[in-house]
C-alpha positions in Angstrom: -10.3 -8.1 -6.4 -6.5 -6.9 -6.8 -5.2 -4.2 -4.4 -5.9 -1.0 -5.6 -6.2 2.7 -4.7 -9.8 2.3 -3.0 -8.1 0.7 0.1 -6.7 4.3 0.9 -10.3 5.8 1.2 -10.4 7.3 4.3 -7.2 6.1 5.6 -5.4 8.5 7.9 -3.0 10.9 6.3 0.1 9.3 7.3 -0.7 5.9 5.8 1.7 5.7 2.6 1.3 2.1 1.0 -0.6 -1.0 1.3 0.5 -4.8 1.0 -1.4 -8.0 1.0 -0.3 -11.0 2.6 -0.4 -14.8 1.8 -4.2 -15.2 3.3 -5.4 -12.3 1.4 -4.9 -9.8 4.9 -4.6 -6.5 3.7 -2.2 -3.7 5.5 -2.2 -0.2 5.6 1.5 1.1 6.1 3.1 4.5 7.6 6.6 3.2 5.9 7.1 0.8 3.4 7.8 -2.7 4.6 11.2 -4.2 4.4 10.8 -7.3 2.6 8.8 -10.4 3.1 9.4 -14.0 4.6 7.4 -16.9 3.0 4.3 -15.8 4.5 3.9 -12.0 5.4 5.3 -8.2 4.8 8.1 -7.2 7.5 7.9 -3.9 8.9 10.5 -3.2 11.0 9.9 0.6 11.4 6.5 2.6 11.6 2.7 2.0 12.3 0.3 -0.2 10.3 -3.2 -0.6 10.3 -5.5 -4.2 9.4 -7.9 -3.5 6.8 -11.2 -4.8 7.4 -11.6 -5.9 3.9 -9.7 -9.0 1.8 -7.9 -8.8 -1.3 -6.7 -11.0 -4.0 -3.2 -13.3 -2.6 -2.5 -14.9 -5.7 0.7 -12.7 -6.5 1.2 -11.5 -3.1 5.0 -10.7 -3.0 4.3 -8.3 -5.8 1.1 -6.5 -3.9 3.0 -3.3 -2.7 0.9 -0.3 -3.9 1.8 3.2 -3.1 -0.7 6.2 -1.9 -1.3 8.2 -5.3 -1.6 11.6 -3.5 -1.2 13.5 -7.0 -4.5 12.5 -9.0 -4.1 14.6 -12.2 -1.2 16.3 -10.9 1.3 17.5 -13.8 4.0 16.5 -11.2 3.7 12.7 -11.8 6.5 10.8 -13.6 5.9 8.1 -15.7 2.7 7.7 -14.0 4.2 7.6 -10.5 3.0 10.1 -8.0 5.3 13.0 -6.6 3.8 12.2 -3.2 2.2 15.7 -3.3 5.1 18.0 -3.5 3.4 20.3 -6.3 
């Protein structure tokens, strides 16, 4: 299954994004990772939590998703969440 917003269900409020590594391990991040090397996303700042489930790793380098805090908020721009600043 491709990484989607369901990964954030029950996650702490400080979690802002999620990624999947080359092997399907999924991580929830406080701060967006700085990029990736040959196998994993690089995290230099903030905390991260290993997600209990696995997601599709076939395109792991493009797996970064941001938590959508807006839902149907009219402040979305081109479908991108405003981060809750309503």
